[in-house]
N, C-alpha and C positions, 0 to 999 in steps of 0.2 A: 551464624548470624542471629544469636541470642535466641535460639529455640525456633526459628523459622523453617519452613519446609525448604527443599531443593528448589522447587518452583519460586517461592517467594524471594529465596537468595538470588535466582537468576534475575527475576523481574525487578528487583530493586538494585543490585550491585551491577550486573552484566548488562541488561537490555538497554539502559539509557546510554552507555557507551557504544553499543552495536547499532543502534538505529541510524545514526548519521553515516556510518560507513555503508550500510545496507542501502540508505537512500542514494548515495553517491553512486554505488554500485548499479542500482536499478535505473538510475538516470543514464549511465554510459551504455547500458545494455539496450534501453529504450531508444536512445539516438541512433545507435548502430541499425537496429531493426527498423525504425522509423524511415530512416533515409537511405536503407540497404539497396544496392543496384546489382551486385555481382550475381548472389544466388538466384533472385527471381529471373535475371536476365539469362542465366544459364538454363534454368528449369524450362523456360519457353513461356508459351501463353498462358496466362491466368487471368480470371475474371473474379472481382474486379482488378484491374491493374493497379501495380503500385505507384506512388507518386514519382518515384525516380525513373521508373520504366517508361511512364507516360511522358515525362519532361524530355527523355531521351528520343522518344518516338517524335515527339512534336519538334525538337531541336534538328534532327537529321531526317526528316520527312521530305525535305526538298521545297516545301511551301515555306516562304518568308513570313506569310501571315502567322504561323504557328510558333515561330521563334518567340514571340513576346508571351505566349501562353507558357513556354517552356522556362523563361526566365522568372515569370510571375509564380509559377508552381514552386520552382525552387527557392524563391525569396519568402513564399509562404512556408514551405518547410522549415527555412532557417528562423523565421520570426517564431514559429511555434515552438521550435527547439530552445530558442533564446529566452522566451516568457518562461517556460517550464523551468529551464536552468536556473533563472534569475529568483524565480519563487521557491524552489528547492535548496539553493544556496542561502536565502534569507531564512528558512525554516532550520536550515542545519547550523548556522552561525547563531541563532537564537537558543537553539539547544545545547550547543557547546558552551555558549557565555554562561547559561544557567548552571550547567554541570560545572565549570571552572569556578563560579562563585558560591558553590554549596548549596545550591537551590535544586529542587527536583524539578526535572525538565518536562513532567508531565503535569505539573501543578500541585497544589496543596502546600502545607507547610515545610 
């Protein structure tokens, strides 16, 4: 890379191509952990309860008044995940467009 160090070569040549993939992978992991049901349910009582366990308890508690809370909490989880996904896809597409057109994704000339 014309006299650059290994770190500079990685930072300029490899890192801009890795960032979108790392962001997408991080998003998938965040969604899986944020909405996880199986592991917290199997582990038992935790404090504070995760949203999915709380929604399950509200839905199957036998009290019809709590079912609305269950639907609202699951809608809130879905809305948060959707907003984060839309924002990250916008950022990723912007970075990929800049890379495809020969511009630096981090700014500058």
